C-alpha atoms as one frame of an Amber mdcrd trajectory, in Angstrom:
protein
-101.416  -2.451-128.499-101.698  -3.484-124.814 -99.066  -5.737-123.230 -98.228
  -6.977-119.788 -94.772  -5.894-118.464 -92.850  -5.300-115.294 -90.481  -2.451
-114.639 -89.467  -3.646-111.183 -89.636  -6.843-109.135 -92.143  -7.645-106.398
 -95.722  -8.731-105.866 -98.619  -8.709-108.349 -98.834  -4.959-107.898 -95.766
  -4.505-110.112 -97.591  -5.875-113.061 -98.446  -3.165-115.661-100.672  -3.260
-118.718 -99.148  -0.643-120.986 -99.417   0.475-124.602 -96.565  -0.230-127.000
 -96.335  -0.292-130.796 -97.660  -3.281-132.581 -94.570  -5.589-133.300 -93.615
  -6.295-136.931 -92.665  -9.888-138.035 -89.242 -10.391-139.563 -88.128 -13.141
-141.906 -89.516 -16.554-140.864 -91.844 -15.005-138.343 -95.626 -14.476-137.964
 -97.639 -11.978-136.005-100.499 -13.521-134.084-103.569 -11.653-132.850-103.848
 -13.036-129.380-107.037 -14.713-128.397-105.882 -16.143-125.065-102.658 -16.462
-122.998-102.359 -18.783-120.056-100.675 -17.758-116.768 -97.928 -20.141-115.581
 -95.627 -20.416-112.506 -92.700 -19.119-114.633 -94.622 -15.796-114.937 -94.623
 -15.495-111.118 -90.867 -16.337-111.009 -90.228 -13.544-113.649 -92.352 -11.006
-111.721 -90.754 -11.709-108.377 -87.181 -11.427-109.757 -86.372 -15.036-108.974
 -85.190 -15.700-112.525 -83.066 -12.549-112.559 -81.518 -13.534-109.257 -80.704
 -16.888-110.774 -78.927 -15.127-113.684 -81.565 -16.224-116.235 -83.022 -12.765
-117.035 -80.747  -9.576-117.245 -82.180  -6.507-115.627 -83.723  -4.206-118.143
 -86.159  -1.285-118.276 -89.134  -3.454-119.154 -89.607  -7.277-119.222 -92.607
  -8.823-120.995 -94.719 -11.574-119.354 -96.291 -14.717-120.867 -95.349 -17.957
-122.661 -98.535 -19.656-123.873-100.530 -18.198-126.635-103.466 -19.070-128.861
-104.872 -16.814-131.686-105.063 -16.196-135.311-102.330 -15.398-137.808-102.502
 -11.683-138.481 -99.447 -10.895-140.675 -96.709 -12.965-142.282 -93.079 -11.954
-142.383 -90.888 -12.516-145.416 -90.173 -16.090-146.554 -93.041 -17.667-144.531
 -94.653 -20.687-145.937 -97.286 -23.013-144.357 -99.373 -20.363-142.690-101.970
 -17.977-143.940-103.646 -14.931-142.259-106.676 -16.000-140.318-105.236 -19.500
-139.484-105.908 -20.521-135.820-102.663 -21.286-134.138-100.917 -21.919-130.832
 -97.364 -21.281-129.937 -94.753 -20.707-127.256 -92.725 -17.630-126.530 -89.749
 -19.286-124.933 -87.207 -16.388-124.827 -87.010 -14.948-121.343 -85.779 -11.465
-121.906 -88.163  -9.752-124.273 -89.874  -6.324-123.712 -93.239  -7.852-124.799
 -94.368 -11.472-124.733 -97.510 -13.599-125.016 -99.761 -11.717-122.572-100.537
  -8.906-125.127-102.896  -8.158-127.981-100.333  -9.246-130.465 -97.166 -11.363
-130.306 -94.525 -12.218-132.968 -93.105 -15.708-133.023 -90.757 -17.713-135.205
 -92.758 -20.118-137.331 -90.966 -23.133-135.828 -92.524 -22.168-132.399 -96.122
 -22.302-133.784 -98.580 -24.954-134.966-102.183 -25.098-136.146-104.995 -25.601
-133.683-106.718 -28.950-134.374-110.421 -28.758-135.218-112.625 -28.988-132.189
-110.332 -27.303-129.661-111.496 -23.748-128.752-108.836 -21.073-128.557-109.169
 -20.477-124.796-108.563 -24.163-123.989-105.885 -24.430-126.561-103.868 -21.687
-124.764-103.126 -24.042-121.863-101.353 -26.612-124.221 -98.013 -25.187-125.321
 -95.929 -24.849-122.162 -97.526 -27.627-120.208 -97.737 -30.035-123.122 -94.234
 -29.457-124.416 -92.750 -29.688-120.883 -94.515 -33.085-120.429 -93.368 -34.490
-123.672 -89.850 -33.293-123.344 -89.631 -34.651-119.843 -90.802 -38.024-121.081
 -88.228 -37.926-123.780 -85.504 -37.354-121.184 -86.859 -40.052-118.887 -86.566
 -42.591-121.612 -89.154 -45.011-120.305 -90.331 -47.765-122.644 -93.822 -49.223
-123.166 -94.694 -51.472-120.162 -92.315 -49.505-117.765 -93.657 -47.921-114.622
 -93.534 -44.133-114.397 -94.073 -42.005-111.199 -95.566 -38.580-111.763 -95.625
 -36.189-108.776 -98.005 -33.178-108.894-100.023 -35.302-111.267-103.159 -33.174
-110.961-101.314 -30.067-112.033-101.139 -28.730-115.541 -97.836 -30.267-116.431
 -98.450 -33.437-114.368-101.893 -33.975-115.923-100.478 -33.763-119.460 -97.604
 -36.107-118.457-100.048 -38.778-117.179-102.095 -38.587-120.401 -99.123 -38.746
-122.724 -97.396 -41.500-120.678-100.570 -43.654-120.680-100.990 -43.114-124.405
 -97.351 -44.322-124.788 -98.003 -47.581-123.056 -96.424 -46.652-119.698 -97.915
 -47.768-116.336 -98.476 -44.528-114.430 -98.091 -44.072-110.675 -99.745 -40.718
-109.898 -99.172 -38.644-106.766-101.747 -35.933-105.922-104.404 -35.023-103.341
-106.812 -37.720-102.446-109.725 -35.857-104.055-107.919 -36.056-107.390-107.778
 -39.781-107.702-110.987 -40.191-109.799-109.726 -37.607-112.266-106.341 -39.144
-112.569-107.782 -42.602-113.001-109.822 -41.185-115.871-106.661 -39.731-117.427
-105.008 -43.088-117.512-103.333 -43.587-114.083-102.956 -47.271-113.092-101.640
 -46.610-109.492-102.438 -43.794-107.156-100.597 -42.468-104.069-101.969 -39.654
-102.002 -99.354 -36.983-101.513 -99.691 -37.226 -97.762 -98.371 -40.797 -97.860
 -94.814 -41.926 -97.201 -93.942 -41.642-100.931 -91.029 -44.069-101.319 -92.741
 -46.717 -99.200 -96.143 -46.274-100.792 -94.705 -46.560-104.307 -92.645 -49.554
-103.558 -95.615 -51.324-102.035 -97.370 -50.900-105.399 -94.281 -51.457-107.620
 -91.833 -53.805-105.840 -88.219 -52.657-106.409 -89.322 -49.170-107.457 -90.488
 -47.488-110.649 -88.474 -47.417-113.756 -88.617 -43.638-114.112 -90.167 -40.531
-112.495 -91.211 -37.040-113.661 -91.042 -34.841-110.600 -93.530 -32.002-111.318
 -94.047 -31.211-107.608 -90.356 -30.791-106.799 -90.293 -33.470-104.061 -86.747
 -34.287-105.047 -85.041 -37.003-103.053 -88.383 -38.595-102.053 -89.230 -39.161
-105.629 -85.653 -40.412-106.266 -86.017 -42.953-103.456 -89.121 -44.413-105.243
 -87.004 -45.137-108.416 -85.138 -48.386-108.826 -81.389 -48.414-109.243 -80.345
 -47.557-112.718 -83.678 -45.812-113.512 -84.233 -42.132-114.327 -85.730 -39.074
-112.767 -86.563 -35.843-114.502 -87.222 -32.591-112.533 -89.616 -30.105-114.143
 -88.408 -27.066-112.089 -84.695 -27.228-112.574 -83.771 -28.593-109.171 -82.978
 -32.186-109.836 -81.501 -34.130-106.783 -78.192 -35.863-106.629 -78.026 -38.942
-108.851 -77.777 -41.727-106.336 -77.797 -45.544-107.052 -76.900 -45.080-110.705
 -80.122 -43.219-111.470 -79.991 -40.813-114.382 -81.168 -37.438-113.253 -82.031
 -34.538-115.401 -83.911 -31.247-115.746 -86.406 -30.090-118.417 -85.193 -26.814
-119.986 -88.282 -26.177-122.091 -87.879 -25.037-125.766 -90.357 -24.019-128.300
 -90.877 -26.835-130.954 -93.668 -26.382-133.394 -93.610 -29.916-134.903 -93.631
 -31.527-131.515 -96.369 -29.148-130.327 -98.392 -30.335-133.289 -98.107 -33.932
-131.979 -99.186 -32.706-128.507-102.180 -30.803-129.936-103.246 -33.847-132.029
-102.978 -36.298-129.130-106.482 -35.580-127.823-105.307 -34.356-124.429-107.838
 -32.914-122.045-107.073 -29.229-121.436-108.236 -27.795-118.116-109.125 -24.174
-117.699-109.403 -23.011-114.140-110.945 -19.578-115.074-110.822 -16.872-117.779
-110.004 -13.327-116.947-109.562 -10.129-119.005-105.897  -9.043-119.671-106.389
  -6.053-117.314-106.888  -8.449-114.433-103.389 -10.077-114.709-102.581  -9.082
-111.220-105.601 -10.929-109.817-104.547 -14.017-111.927-101.101 -13.904-110.236
-102.634 -13.621-106.736-104.815 -16.651-107.425-102.056 -18.760-108.928 -99.860
 -17.922-105.873-102.613 -18.904-103.430-102.672 -22.431-104.999-105.434 -24.988
-105.217-106.140 -24.406-108.759-107.103 -27.255-111.136-106.011 -26.206-114.605
-104.642 -22.881-115.806-105.921 -19.390-115.446-106.278 -17.801-119.005-106.132
 -14.155-119.915-108.013 -12.791-122.867-107.247  -9.382-124.399
């Protein structure tokens, strides 16, 4: 089968689509025939060597690429219940150091990392849900905001930010979204109550809208202390990218360290979120997908199809 790997670190040119044996599922695992796999910022960090420099991925001969996957169940490992060959599923490959991951023709995942695709969601759009949706819901869990509380979301028009806005609004939170001015209409439609252009003085603009500051923040754009300054004393801030600021004024500060969670992913998939696909490319054009993601300005995720 074909799979995307790197053998050295660098720019998109180090990405390689190579042939490897089709993986076999072990006990409690299923093999998925991949229909689509989204491209995420973590893929860029893996390829560049940033995650290895941070001590998160050991150097090895080949490192697989890709976290999000949608497809159909191909083969069941021993002791698997609840899935059948042909089932449409989505899942998350959350282990960093694997020789082959989701950007491939087949991927093997533990059953607790997988859930069924709800009726009405096509497999290409569904491939954008696992990493972004689980990051959003786990960030909201850490933030601990209650219905009626105000929640600041930076990078609100991005994949994670957009899912955070939708899930928060559905949970009864009053969302303050930060994004480009051109994204305001979209974010209002997703459930935002307050909007702040990202060019504004963030703490001042937020406190003008919410006197005293918001109860909690999910910082998907890594603005750090600026987002913290918009949170009221004793509130909470959750960083999506692992670089949470110093916890001043009694604010609880945390990072999201994403993990696969099939049951929680089922909740996300059933929540009626609006997936956004920026474009669809063949697996062989993975390097182009990385170049486009690095260039920025995308609304939604690029998706690879084998």
